[in-house]
N, C-alpha and C positions, 0 to 999 in steps of 0.2 A: 714468584714463586710463594706461597702466604707460610709464616711463620710459623709453626705447629709449638705449641707449648704443651711440652711432654710431660705427660704425672712425673709425679716424685719416685713412682718404683719403678720407672720405666729405666731401661740400661740406657738412654738418648737423652734423658734428663738434662746429665753434663756435658754435650756433646754440643760445640759453639754454632748457631745459624747466620749465614752470610744472606741479603733480601733475596737471591737467588740458589742457594743452597745449600748444605747443611755442611760444616766443616768436620776436621780430623773427626774420627768418634774417640770420646775420651772415656775412660774407664769409670766409673763412681768407685768412691772409695769407700771397703768398708771396712772399716779398724778391728783387729783381733779385739774382744770380751773374756770375759771371766766363763763365762757360757760357754765358749766352743770346746766342742768335741770330735775328736777323729772320727769318722765315719767310711767304711769297706765297701766299696764298691762290690754287689753281687749280682749273677746274671741276671736278676731284673732291670739294672741298671744299667746295663749294658748300652752305649749308644745313647742313652736318653739323659739326660739331665732332668728335662721337663716332667718327667715319672718320678724321679727322689723332690722335686721343687714340691712336687701336690704331696705328696705324700708329707713331706716337713713342712710345709708352710700356705699348704691348702689352694696352693694355682699353680698351676703349671710355666704362668707369666716371670715367676725368680730362676729360672732355669741360671741365667746368665749370671747370679748373684754368687755359684759355683767359680766360675771365673774373675770375677773378683778375689773373693778373696783365698783362690787357689790360681795365681797368673802362671803355672806352668800350662797348665790349662787352656790358657787365651790363644795358644794359636790356630788350635783345631776342639772346642770346645761338644763336640757333639760325635769325634770318631777318638779322640783322647779319653775319652771317660768310658773307661773299664775293667769288667773285671779283677779286683783283686787291689783296681787303685784306693789307695788312703789322701781325704780329705779332708778339712776340715769346714764343719757344716756351722753356723752361727744357730743357736737357739731365734724359736717364732718370736719367741715376744722382742728381744732384742732387734731383732732384723726390720719387724716391724716399724717398734721406734725409730730407729736408724731412716728407713725411706719415708714415713711418714704417711706410712695407710695404717 
């Protein structure tokens, strides 16, 4: 297997790779910032972390950031993303700085 260099904004960036497979998935740490704010999910975001990521960060590829900042979502990041759930979200500029994108 060819080793893939995942970009800095990928959820797999911190996951180790062996010569023939990926290692155990490692969540990328995204530390709290002074600009973090609580956000209550509405019906538009029900089971759609990609939709919220697009609205906040301009790309659906950052859906995984909500799991990194809100560990209780890690067990089931799509089906636990429900109306009325309050999560912490990081500001876009901070997130781009942390991820190097």
